[in-house]
C-alpha positions in Angstrom: 46.5 -11.9 33.7 46.2 -8.1 32.8 42.7 -6.7 33.3 41.1 -4.8 30.1 39.2 -2.2 31.9 39.7 1.4 32.3 41.0 4.0 29.5 44.4 4.0 28.4 46.6 7.4 27.6 46.4 6.6 23.8 42.6 6.6 24.3 42.2 10.1 25.8 45.2 11.9 23.5 43.3 10.3 20.1 39.8 11.8 21.9 41.1 15.0 22.5 42.6 15.3 18.9 39.1 14.1 17.3 37.5 16.9 19.4 40.0 19.8 18.9 39.9 19.0 14.9 36.0 18.9 15.4 35.8 21.9 17.2 38.4 23.5 14.7 35.9 22.6 11.7 32.6 24.1 13.8 34.7 27.3 14.2 35.8 27.6 10.7 32.3 26.9 9.2 30.5 29.0 11.8 32.7 32.3 10.8 32.7 31.5 7.2 28.7 31.4 7.6 28.5 35.2 9.5 31.1 36.6 7.2 29.0 35.5 3.9 25.9 36.8 5.9 27.4 40.3 6.8 28.5 40.5 3.2 25.3 39.7 1.6 23.2 42.2 4.4 26.2 45.0 3.4 25.1 44.1 -0.5 21.6 44.4 0.1 21.7 47.9 1.9 23.7 49.4 -0.9 21.3 47.9 -3.4 18.2 49.4 -1.2 20.1 52.9 -1.3 20.6 52.7 -5.0 16.9 51.7 -5.9 15.7 54.4 -3.7 18.0 57.2 -5.0 16.5 55.9 -8.7 13.0 56.2 -7.4 13.6 59.5 -6.4 15.1 60.6 -9.0 12.5 59.2 -11.1 9.4 60.8 -8.9 11.4 64.3 -9.3 11.0 64.0 -13.2 12.7 64.4 -16.2 12.7 68.5 -16.0 14.8 68.2 -12.6 17.7 66.4 -14.3 20.8 68.4 -15.4 21.1 69.8 -19.1 24.4 68.6 -19.9 27.0 66.5 -18.4 27.6 65.4 -14.7 25.8 68.3 -13.4 24.7 67.8 -9.6 20.7 67.1 -9.1 19.2 69.4 -6.6 18.5 67.8 -3.2 19.9 64.4 -3.7 23.7 65.0 -3.5 26.9 62.7 -4.5 29.0 61.7 -1.4 28.4 59.6 2.0 25.0 58.8 2.7 23.5 59.6 6.1 20.9 57.7 8.3 17.8 59.8 10.0 20.1 61.1 12.4 22.6 62.6 10.3 25.2 59.5 11.0 27.1 58.4 8.6 26.4 55.0 7.2 29.5 54.0 5.3 28.1 53.9 1.8 29.1 56.4 -0.7 26.8 57.4 -3.6 27.4 58.8 -7.0 25.2 59.9 -9.7 25.9 60.2 -13.2 23.3 61.3 -15.8 24.1 61.1 -19.5 21.5 62.4 -22.6 20.7 59.6 -24.3 23.1 61.1 -27.5 25.9 61.2 -25.4 25.8 57.2 -25.3 27.7 55.3 -28.4 25.7 54.9 -31.4 23.0 57.6 -30.6 24.8 60.4 -31.7 22.5 61.2 -34.3 19.3 60.8 -32.2 17.2 63.8 -31.1 18.9 65.7 -27.8 16.9 66.2 -24.6 14.0 63.1 -25.1 16.2 60.3 -22.8 18.4 60.4 -20.2 20.5 57.8 -18.4 20.5 58.0 -14.8 23.5 55.8 -12.9 23.6 55.6 -9.3 26.4 54.2 -8.0 26.8 53.1 -4.3 30.5 52.3 -3.1 31.1 50.3 0.6 33.8 48.5 2.4 33.0 44.8 3.0 36.0 43.6 5.3 39.2 45.2 3.6 37.8 45.1 -0.1 35.7 47.9 -1.8 32.7 47.0 -3.0 30.4 48.9 -5.7 26.7 48.3 -6.8 26.0 50.2 -9.9 22.1 50.6 -11.1 20.9 52.4 -14.2 17.6 53.5 -15.6 16.5 55.6 -18.7 14.3 58.5 -18.2 12.0 60.0 -21.1 10.6 63.3 -21.2 6.9 64.0 -20.4 
């Protein structure tokens, strides 16, 4: 008579294979969750920089905006955004100011009453370059 007590080699092999597959799935899911969380965090920070820039431009008033074209806004430079210590954050800001009459279909309107301000924040997310863009219209007082 043969005893059926104990574990055979096949039982151990199947158990090791199942544990390996389970650990692989958990590792992949954990990596994807962390990557997505990091991407969302970077996009949220870029959006925050864009909103902060637009609010600052709005608070400065219509008179501080350039008269024509893409001239620079005094005190709010294009380029890499730095933190409080002056360290680069990895976000690049581009500001575009257009008179409302420069937009298609508005050529016959009165110039220098409305301006469209667009802030574009560019950043790297993994190997890809991502962009957040926000616009607002600012009216003359």
